N, CA, C and O atoms as a Tinker XYZ file with bonds, in Angstrom:
   348  protein
     1  N     28.633000    8.967000   43.809000    73     2
     2  CA    28.024000    7.804000   42.977000    64     1     3
     3  C     27.644000    8.102000   41.770000    63     2     4     5
     4  O     26.781000    8.977000   41.697000    81     3
     5  N     28.094000    7.559000   40.620000    73     3     6
     6  CA    27.907000    7.859000   39.507000    64     5     7
     7  C     26.575000    7.272000   38.748000    63     6     8     9
     8  O     26.414000    6.053000   38.690000    81     7
     9  N     25.440000    8.356000   38.053000    73     7    10
    10  CA    24.413000    8.111000   37.928000    64     9    11
    11  C     24.744000    7.916000   36.278000    63    10    12    13
    12  O     25.539000    8.687000   35.741000    81    11
    13  N     24.264000    7.130000   35.718000    73    11    14
    14  CA    24.075000    6.887000   34.479000    64    13    15
    15  C     22.891000    7.389000   34.106000    63    14    16    17
    16  O     21.982000    7.339000   34.935000    81    15
    17  N     22.620000    8.013000   32.717000    73    15    18
    18  CA    21.202000    8.463000   32.378000    64    17    19
    19  C     20.866000    7.310000   31.293000    63    18    20    21
    20  O     21.829000    6.871000   30.664000    81    19
    21  N     19.354000    6.687000   30.968000    73    19    22
    22  CA    19.021000    6.554000   29.570000    64    21    23
    23  C     19.520000    7.203000   28.167000    63    22    24    25
    24  O     19.215000    8.307000   27.718000    81    23
    25  N     20.354000    6.238000   27.608000    73    23    26
    26  CA    20.180000    7.069000   26.145000    64    25    27
    27  C     19.349000    7.810000   25.830000    63    26    28    29
    28  O     19.354000    9.035000   25.711000    81    27
    29  N     18.028000    6.506000   25.570000    73    27    30
    30  CA    17.088000    7.198000   24.549000    64    29    31
    31  C     15.769000    7.035000   25.647000    63    30    32    33
    32  O     15.840000    6.339000   26.659000    81    31
    33  N     14.428000    7.901000   25.197000    73    31    34
    34  CA    13.529000    7.666000   26.225000    64    33    35
    35  C     12.808000    6.254000   25.715000    63    34    36    37
    36  O     13.063000    5.698000   24.647000    81    35
    37  N     11.956000    5.845000   26.606000    73    35    38
    38  CA    10.928000    4.445000   25.901000    64    37    39
    39  C     11.611000    3.398000   26.361000    63    38    40    41
    40  O     12.710000    3.603000   26.876000    81    39
    41  N     11.106000    2.117000   26.266000    73    39    42
    42  CA    11.735000    0.752000   26.885000    64    41    43
    43  C     13.338000    0.431000   26.352000    63    42    44    45
    44  O     14.237000   -0.056000   27.039000    81    43
    45  N     13.426000    0.912000   24.720000    73    43    46
    46  CA    14.454000    0.208000   23.959000    64    45    47
    47  C     15.835000    1.353000   24.567000    63    46    48    49
    48  O     17.005000    0.975000   24.506000    81    47
    49  N     15.629000    2.105000   24.871000    73    47    50
    50  CA    16.736000    3.074000   25.317000    64    49    51
    51  C     17.329000    2.746000   26.321000    63    50    52    53
    52  O     18.359000    3.359000   26.600000    81    51
    53  N     16.932000    1.827000   27.055000    73    51    54
    54  CA    17.292000    1.085000   28.781000    64    53    55
    55  C     17.855000    0.681000   28.359000    63    54    56    57
    56  O     17.736000    0.240000   27.216000    81    55
    57  N     18.851000    0.611000   29.120000    73    55    58
    58  CA    20.550000   -0.754000   28.912000    64    57    59
    59  C     20.390000   -1.170000   30.578000    63    58    60    61
    60  O     19.606000   -0.637000   31.363000    81    59
    61  N     21.230000   -2.126000   30.846000    73    59    62
    62  CA    21.236000   -2.924000   32.364000    64    61    63
    63  C     22.602000   -1.942000   33.091000    63    62    64    65
    64  O     23.746000   -1.947000   32.638000    81    63
    65  N     22.246000   -1.319000   34.029000    73    63    66
    66  CA    22.823000   -0.644000   34.888000    64    65    67
    67  C     22.566000    1.033000   34.656000    63    66    68    69
    68  O     23.221000    1.880000   35.263000    81    67
    69  N     21.654000    1.309000   33.815000    73    67    70
    70  CA    20.953000    2.555000   34.102000    64    69    71
    71  C     20.363000    2.804000   35.089000    63    70    72    73
    72  O     19.573000    2.035000   35.636000    81    71
    73  N     20.697000    4.066000   35.519000    73    71    74
    74  CA    19.663000    4.494000   36.640000    64    73    75
    75  C     17.823000    4.411000   36.167000    63    74    76    77
    76  O     17.148000    4.627000   35.160000    81    75
    77  N     17.598000    3.962000   37.597000    73    75    78
    78  CA    15.535000    3.585000   37.335000    64    77    79
    79  C     15.097000    5.178000   36.630000    63    78    80    81
    80  O     15.674000    6.189000   37.032000    81    79
    81  N     14.289000    5.230000   35.819000    73    79    82
    82  CA    13.847000    6.951000   35.548000    64    81    83
    83  C     13.617000    7.557000   36.408000    63    82    84    85
    84  O     13.889000    8.756000   36.442000    81    83
    85  N     12.815000    6.672000   37.757000    73    83    86
    86  CA    12.194000    7.428000   38.769000    64    85    87
    87  C     13.242000    8.182000   39.445000    63    86    88    89
    88  O     12.825000    9.135000   40.104000    81    87
    89  N     14.556000    7.979000   39.443000    73    87    90
    90  CA    15.456000    8.229000   40.106000    64    89    91
    91  C     16.260000    9.471000   39.105000    63    90    92    93
    92  O     17.157000   10.183000   39.555000    81    91
    93  N     15.838000    9.543000   37.944000    73    91    94
    94  CA    16.599000   10.581000   37.165000    64    93    95
    95  C     16.631000   11.709000   37.454000    63    94    96    97
    96  O     17.682000   12.346000   37.522000    81    95
    97  N     15.173000   12.313000   37.744000    73    95    98
    98  CA    14.560000   13.644000   38.066000    64    97    99
    99  C     15.033000   14.193000   39.045000    63    98   100   101
   100  O     15.071000   15.419000   38.937000    81    99
   101  N     15.627000   13.559000   40.480000    73    99   102
   102  CA    16.254000   14.270000   41.548000    64   101   103
   103  C     17.725000   14.555000   41.454000    63   102   104   105
   104  O     18.435000   15.417000   41.971000    81   103
   105  N     17.954000   13.574000   40.643000    73   103   106
   106  CA    19.721000   13.770000   40.389000    64   105   107
   107  C     19.714000   15.197000   39.908000    63   106   108   109
   108  O     18.972000   15.544000   38.989000    81   107
   109  N     20.707000   16.206000   40.649000    73   107   110
   110  CA    21.675000   17.260000   40.472000    64   109   111
   111  C     22.523000   17.098000   39.369000    63   110   112   113
   112  O     23.269000   16.171000   39.682000    81   111
   113  N     22.834000   17.523000   38.175000    73   111   114
   114  CA    23.707000   17.410000   36.784000    64   113   115
   115  C     24.696000   18.737000   37.280000    63   114   116   117
   116  O     24.377000   19.648000   38.045000    81   115
   117  N     25.885000   18.538000   36.637000    73   115   118
   118  CA    26.805000   19.199000   36.334000    64   117   119
   119  C     26.972000   19.984000   35.249000    63   118   120   121
   120  O     27.194000   19.504000   34.137000    81   119
   121  N     26.885000   21.200000   35.468000    73   119   122
   122  CA    26.488000   22.007000   34.382000    64   121   123
   123  C     28.017000   22.774000   33.855000    63   122   124   125
   124  O     28.238000   23.146000   32.702000    81   123
   125  N     28.834000   22.871000   34.855000    73   123   126
   126  CA    29.941000   23.201000   34.383000    64   125   127
   127  C     30.698000   22.618000   33.416000    63   126   128   129
   128  O     30.583000   21.398000   33.300000    81   127
   129  N     31.424000   23.180000   32.716000    73   127   130
   130  CA    32.436000   23.401000   31.070000    64   129   131
   131  C     33.356000   21.900000   31.988000    63   130   132   133
   132  O     33.361000   20.839000   31.365000    81   131
   133  N     33.975000   21.924000   33.222000    73   131   134
   134  CA    34.557000   21.117000   33.389000    64   133   135
   135  C     34.547000   20.339000   34.158000    63   134   136   137
   136  O     34.240000   20.969000   35.170000    81   135
   137  N     34.731000   18.870000   34.557000    73   135   138
   138  CA    34.317000   18.057000   35.480000    64   137   139
   139  C     35.318000   17.689000   36.265000    63   138   140   141
   140  O     35.018000   17.493000   37.443000    81   139
   141  N     36.722000   17.498000   35.863000    73   139   142
   142  CA    37.431000   17.342000   36.485000    64   141   143
   143  C     38.572000   18.061000   35.650000    63   142   144   145
   144  O     38.935000   17.613000   34.562000    81   143
   145  N     39.214000   19.402000   36.321000    73   143   146
   146  CA    40.288000   20.318000   35.809000    64   145   147
   147  C     41.491000   19.472000   35.809000    63   146   148   149
   148  O     41.986000   18.794000   36.710000    81   147
   149  N     42.025000   19.768000   33.972000    73   147   150
   150  CA    43.121000   19.049000   33.471000    64   149   151
   151  C     44.198000   20.084000   33.386000    63   150   152   153
   152  O     44.020000   21.060000   32.658000    81   151
   153  N     45.248000   19.955000   34.041000    73   151   154
   154  CA    46.552000   21.152000   33.889000    64   153   155
   155  C     47.215000   20.590000   32.535000    63   154   156   157
   156  O     47.611000   19.430000   32.431000    81   155
   157  N     47.276000   21.383000   31.688000    73   155   158
   158  CA    47.700000   21.576000   30.402000    64   157   159
   159  C     49.247000   21.517000   30.636000    63   158   160   161
   160  O     49.646000   22.346000   31.453000    81   159
   161  N     50.039000   20.837000   30.175000    73   159   162
   162  CA    51.510000   21.840000   30.162000    64   161   163
   163  C     51.666000   22.442000   29.577000    63   162   164   165
   164  O     50.779000   22.673000   28.755000    81   163
   165  N     53.420000   23.481000   29.504000    73   163   166
   166  CA    53.517000   24.756000   28.759000    64   165   167
   167  C     54.201000   23.865000   27.498000    63   166   168   169
   168  O     55.132000   23.063000   27.417000    81   167
   169  N     53.257000   24.431000   26.592000    73   167   170
   170  CA    53.828000   23.689000   25.307000    64   169   171
   171  C     54.758000   24.305000   24.134000    63   170   172   173
   172  O     55.209000   23.921000   23.055000    81   171
   173  N     54.811000   25.803000   25.162000    73   171   174
   174  CA    55.794000   26.889000   24.373000    64   173   175
   175  C     57.430000   26.651000   24.830000    63   174   176   177
   176  O     57.853000   26.937000   25.950000    81   175
   177  N     58.140000   26.153000   23.888000    73   175   178
   178  CA    59.691000   26.120000   24.151000    64   177   179
   179  C     60.314000   27.384000   23.354000    63   178   180   181
   180  O     60.075000   27.537000   22.156000    81   179
   181  N     61.152000   28.308000   24.109000    73   179   182
   182  CA    61.679000   29.209000   23.623000    64   181   183
   183  C     62.960000   29.017000   22.621000    63   182   184   185
   184  O     63.647000   28.002000   22.740000    81   183
   185  N     63.142000   29.594000   22.044000    73   183   186
   186  CA    63.974000   30.176000   20.990000    64   185   187
   187  C     65.230000   29.827000   21.288000    63   186   188   189
   188  O     65.677000   30.435000   22.260000    81   187
   189  N     66.244000   28.748000   20.588000    73   187   190
   190  CA    67.856000   29.226000   20.886000    64   189   191
   191  C     68.501000   28.080000   19.597000    63   190   192   193
   192  O     67.931000   27.508000   18.668000    81   191
   193  N     69.292000   28.085000   19.856000    73   191   194
   194  CA    70.687000   28.075000   18.701000    64   193   195
   195  C     70.595000   26.578000   18.179000    63   194   196   197
   196  O     69.456000   26.289000   18.548000    81   195
   197  N     70.843000   26.023000   17.867000    73   195   198
   198  CA    71.190000   24.581000   17.463000    64   197   199
   199  C     72.001000   24.226000   17.710000    63   198   200   201
   200  O     72.876000   24.935000   17.214000    81   199
   201  N     72.589000   23.109000   18.489000    73   199   202
   202  CA    73.858000   22.607000   18.857000    64   201   203
   203  C     74.652000   21.984000   17.830000    63   202   204   205
   204  O     74.062000   21.137000   17.159000    81   203
   205  N     75.756000   22.194000   17.583000    73   203   206
   206  CA    76.332000   21.074000   16.488000    64   205   207
   207  C     76.072000   19.236000   16.846000    63   206   208   209
   208  O     76.499000   18.336000   16.122000    81   207
   209  N     75.495000   19.094000   17.779000    73   207   210
   210  CA    75.223000   17.653000   17.916000    64   209   211
   211  C     74.283000   17.184000   17.507000    63   210   212   213
   212  O     74.152000   15.991000   17.232000    81   211
   213  N     73.086000   18.433000   17.341000    73   211   214
   214  CA    71.581000   18.259000   16.788000    64   213   215
   215  C     71.969000   18.079000   15.630000    63   214   216   217
   216  O     71.747000   16.998000   15.086000    81   215
   217  N     72.648000   19.106000   14.969000    73   215   218
   218  CA    72.857000   19.275000   13.349000    64   217   219
   219  C     73.427000   18.055000   12.919000    63   218   220   221
   220  O     73.126000   17.814000   11.750000    81   219
   221  N     74.383000   16.915000   13.628000    73   219   222
   222  CA    74.854000   15.806000   13.267000    64   221   223
   223  C     73.720000   14.988000   13.292000    63   222   224   225
   224  O     73.496000   14.180000   12.390000    81   223
   225  N     73.029000   15.130000   14.206000    73   223   226
   226  CA    71.822000   13.865000   14.050000    64   225   227
   227  C     71.264000   13.965000   13.106000    63   226   228   229
   228  O     70.917000   15.026000   12.587000    81   227
   229  N     70.941000   12.132000   12.435000    73   227   230
   230  CA    69.654000   11.707000   11.730000    64   229   231
   231  C     69.029000   10.868000   12.130000    63   230   232   233
   232  O     69.499000    9.733000   12.212000    81   231
   233  N     67.787000   11.154000   12.501000    73   231   234
   234  CA    66.628000   10.836000   12.631000    64   233   235
   235  C     66.573000    9.646000   11.411000    63   234   236   237
   236  O     66.637000    8.464000   11.748000    81   235
   237  N     66.505000    9.857000   10.609000    73   235   238
   238  CA    66.451000    8.682000    9.306000    64   237   239
   239  C     67.357000    7.635000    9.776000    63   238   240   241
   240  O     66.836000    6.589000   10.162000    81   239
   241  N     68.612000    7.747000    9.804000    73   239   242
   242  CA    69.708000    6.786000    9.805000    64   241   243
   243  C     69.361000    5.971000   11.161000    63   242   244   245
   244  O     69.106000    4.769000   11.229000    81   243
   245  N     69.414000    6.941000   12.265000    73   243   246
   246  CA    69.401000    6.174000   13.403000    64   245   247
   247  C     67.574000    5.073000   13.341000    63   246   248   249
   248  O     67.328000    3.974000   13.837000    81   247
   249  N     66.816000    5.869000   12.652000    73   247   250
   250  CA    65.974000    4.482000   12.601000    64   249   251
   251  C     65.815000    3.391000   11.916000    63   250   252   253
   252  O     65.029000    2.450000   12.030000    81   251
   253  N     67.137000    3.764000   10.773000    73   251   254
   254  CA    66.873000    2.727000    9.796000    64   253   255
   255  C     68.040000    1.551000   10.569000    63   254   256   257
   256  O     67.848000    0.335000   10.532000    81   255
   257  N     69.308000    2.236000   11.283000    73   255   258
   258  CA    69.862000    0.891000   11.803000    64   257   259
   259  C     69.070000    0.317000   13.197000    63   258   260   261
   260  O     69.600000   -0.681000   13.685000    81   259
   261  N     68.253000    0.666000   13.667000    73   259   262
   262  CA    67.564000    0.146000   14.607000    64   261   263
   263  C     66.539000   -0.787000   13.889000    63   262   264   265
   264  O     66.320000   -1.871000   14.429000    81   263
   265  N     65.865000   -0.471000   12.688000    73   263   266
   266  CA    65.425000   -1.632000   11.920000    64   265   267
   267  C     66.153000   -2.714000   11.493000    63   266   268   269
   268  O     65.643000   -3.833000   11.430000    81   267
   269  N     67.558000   -2.444000   11.125000    73   267   270
   270  CA    68.228000   -3.419000   10.794000    64   269   271
   271  C     68.927000   -4.158000   11.477000    63   270   272   273
   272  O     69.439000   -5.214000   11.105000    81   271
   273  N     69.018000   -3.556000   12.750000    73   271   274
   274  CA    69.644000   -4.108000   14.172000    64   273   275
   275  C     68.808000   -5.302000   14.585000    63   274   276   277
   276  O     69.333000   -6.349000   14.965000    81   275
   277  N     66.884000   -5.047000   14.465000    73   275   278
   278  CA    66.066000   -5.679000   14.826000    64   277   279
   279  C     65.930000   -6.628000   13.880000    63   278   280   281
   280  O     65.601000   -7.724000   14.333000    81   279
   281  N     66.104000   -6.554000   12.484000    73   279   282
   282  CA    65.847000   -7.615000   11.637000    64   281   283
   283  C     66.650000   -9.234000   11.710000    63   282   284   285
   284  O     66.252000  -10.397000   11.643000    81   283
   285  N     68.378000   -8.355000   11.935000    73   283   286
   286  CA    69.546000   -9.117000   12.030000    64   285   287
   287  C     69.929000   -9.909000   13.432000    63   286   288   289
   288  O     71.029000  -10.434000   13.601000    81   287
   289  N     69.227000   -9.918000   14.080000    73   287   290
   290  CA    69.235000   -9.957000   15.854000    64   289   291
   291  C     69.421000  -11.259000   15.953000    63   290   292   293
   292  O     70.425000  -11.753000   16.467000    81   291
   293  N     68.072000  -12.179000   15.268000    73   291   294
   294  CA    68.304000  -13.726000   15.492000    64   293   295
   295  C     69.389000  -14.174000   15.095000    63   294   296   297
   296  O     69.878000  -15.051000   15.807000    81   295
   297  N     70.258000  -13.709000   13.692000    73   295   298
   298  CA    71.336000  -14.186000   13.039000    64   297   299
   299  C     72.631000  -14.159000   13.698000    63   298   300   301
   300  O     73.394000  -15.123000   13.769000    81   299
   301  N     72.910000  -12.573000   14.353000    73   299   302
   302  CA    73.445000  -12.370000   14.931000    64   301   303
   303  C     74.178000  -13.027000   16.150000    63   302   304   305
   304  O     75.356000  -13.316000   16.360000    81   303
   305  N     72.847000  -13.169000   16.982000    73   303   306
   306  CA    72.628000  -13.907000   18.257000    64   305   307
   307  C     73.232000  -15.377000   17.542000    63   306   308   309
   308  O     74.410000  -15.642000   17.782000    81   307
   309  N     72.653000  -16.072000   16.905000    73   307   310
   310  CA    73.168000  -17.678000   16.360000    64   309   311
   311  C     74.621000  -17.647000   15.959000    63   310   312   313
   312  O     75.374000  -18.501000   16.426000    81   311
   313  N     75.077000  -16.721000   15.122000    73   311   314
   314  CA    76.468000  -16.498000   14.944000    64   313   315
   315  C     77.585000  -16.473000   16.276000    63   314   316   317
   316  O     78.716000  -16.954000   16.339000    81   315
   317  N     77.198000  -16.103000   16.776000    73   315   318
   318  CA    77.567000  -15.736000   18.336000    64   317   319
   319  C     77.871000  -16.967000   18.777000    63   318   320   321
   320  O     78.989000  -17.467000   18.901000    81   319
   321  N     76.815000  -17.428000   19.007000    73   319   322
   322  CA    76.624000  -18.756000   19.982000    64   321   323
   323  C     77.554000  -19.746000   19.115000    63   322   324   325
   324  O     78.408000  -20.298000   19.809000    81   323
   325  N     77.572000  -20.013000   18.058000    73   323   326
   326  CA    78.593000  -20.795000   17.009000    64   325   327
   327  C     79.416000  -20.406000   16.936000    63   326   328   329
   328  O     80.168000  -21.147000   16.303000    81   327
   329  N     80.322000  -18.651000   17.541000    73   327   330
   330  CA    81.875000  -18.206000   17.429000    64   329   331
   331  C     82.265000  -19.236000   18.917000    63   330   332   333
   332  O     83.308000  -19.887000   18.984000    81   331
   333  N     80.960000  -19.207000   20.296000    73   331   334
   334  CA    81.404000  -19.513000   21.761000    64   333   335
   335  C     81.825000  -21.074000   21.666000    63   334   336   337
   336  O     82.706000  -21.632000   22.321000    81   335
   337  N     80.850000  -21.721000   20.544000    73   335   338
   338  CA    81.254000  -23.135000   20.704000    64   337   339
   339  C     82.561000  -23.744000   19.931000    63   338   340   341
   340  O     83.112000  -24.825000   20.136000    81   339
   341  N     82.792000  -23.035000   19.267000    73   339   342
   342  CA    84.236000  -23.024000   18.460000    64   341   343
   343  C     85.324000  -22.479000   19.339000    63   342   344   345
   344  O     86.216000  -23.278000   19.625000    81   343
   345  N     85.408000  -21.267000   19.817000    73   343   346
   346  CA    86.321000  -20.605000   20.197000    64   345   347
   347  C     86.349000  -21.087000   21.758000    63   346   348
   348  O     87.184000  -20.621000   22.533000    81   347
């Protein structure tokens, strides 16, 4: 069961949903550093040679192309629809 301690002492520090002061001293607190252990993924990547495909790849060009495609998507669709109507 989750027990919420009042933030401050006094009546102003108590908010709706806080545990009553009579129950607070009896609660066993968790003094461990970790409440729920979180398994961290291994961040280390072994060194390796860069492939030709990786050397060719340009993140800037790829993002720029994606932005322009997004910008002109509507116009492209309109043009295709008109071509379909005519053809």
